[in-house]
Residue, then its C-alpha position, 0 to 999 in steps of 0.5 A: x558911024x561908030x568910028x565918028x562917035x568914038x572920035x567925037x567922044x575922044x576929041x571932046x574928052x581929051x580937049x577938056x582934059x588938056x584945058x583943065x590941066x592947063x588952067x590948073x598950071x595957070x597957063x594963059x588962054x593961048x596955052x589952054x588952047x594949045x594944050x587942049x589941041x595937043x591932047x586931043x590930036x597928039x595921039x593920032x599924030x604919033x600913031x600915024x607916024x608909026x603905022x605909015x599914014x601921013x600926019x597931014x591926014x590929021x589936018x583933014x579933020x576940020x569938024x573935029x578941030x572945030x569940036x575941040x576948039x568949042x570944047x576948050x572955049x566952053x571949059x575956059x568960059x566956065x564959071x570959076x566956082x563951078x570949075x573947081x568942082x569940075x577939076x576932079x572930073x579931069x581924070x574921068x575925061x582922061x579915062x573917056x579919051x583913053x578908051x575912045x581913042x584906044x578903040x579908034x586907033x585899033x579899028x584904024x590899024x585893023x582897017x589897014x590890015x595890020x597884024x595884032x601886034x600893030x593893032x595893040x601898038x596903035x591902040x596904046x599910042x592913040x589912046x595915051x599919046x596925047x596924054x603923054x604930050x600933055x603931061x610933058x608940056x604941063x611939067x607932070x610925070x606922064x600918067x602912062x609911066x606911073x605904076x597906077x594902071x593906065x596903058x594896060x586898059x588900052x592894050x586890052x581894048x586893042x587886043x579885043x578889037x584886034x582879035x575880032x571879039x568886038x566888031x559890031x557897034x554895040x560890042x564897041x560901045x560896050x568895050x568903050x564903057x568897060x575900058x572907061x570903067x576899068x580906068x576909073x576904078x584903077x585911079x579910084x582904088x589905086x590899082x597898081x602894076x608891080x614896081x621896084x624902087x631903087x635907092x641911090x647908092x650910099x643910102x641904107 
């Protein structure tokens, strides 16, 4: 049950996130649907490739595709004057998708008996893979590659699941809430990882 709830939350959140960004970039209706679907399912496809599950397993998720399509349609039909206020929620939906799918990906790898390192990789790829593909298709710098903290929260969520700290449903929901909150705080308060800026040769 927990798995399905997290899958639904992640699918809705990332489908909405992709649709909002597509509309910000002035994509047509087909582009909005494509970006929404790619965002919702791209991370799972990348994860499946790397941990040895056939990508075709994604096509067996009929209900989740319907949920994604309904979410995208709802956002596309939302009144324009209200949608302007919703745009600021794009990061919030992205944070929810990151958290839900990171935990879901970690649970997937644990169920397959993979070691901790693979569990963390599965969490990061499932949580951020769809967002990376979305940002690349939208011509934006992927969030996961910025200095603003993003993938670190997926790593932490994967570690908590992989170490067996969160196993009960309420533990997983608490982890989801905590991961989402940390991601929201990181962009609200501009928390950043250390980085170095190199100047081109010849600049002084």
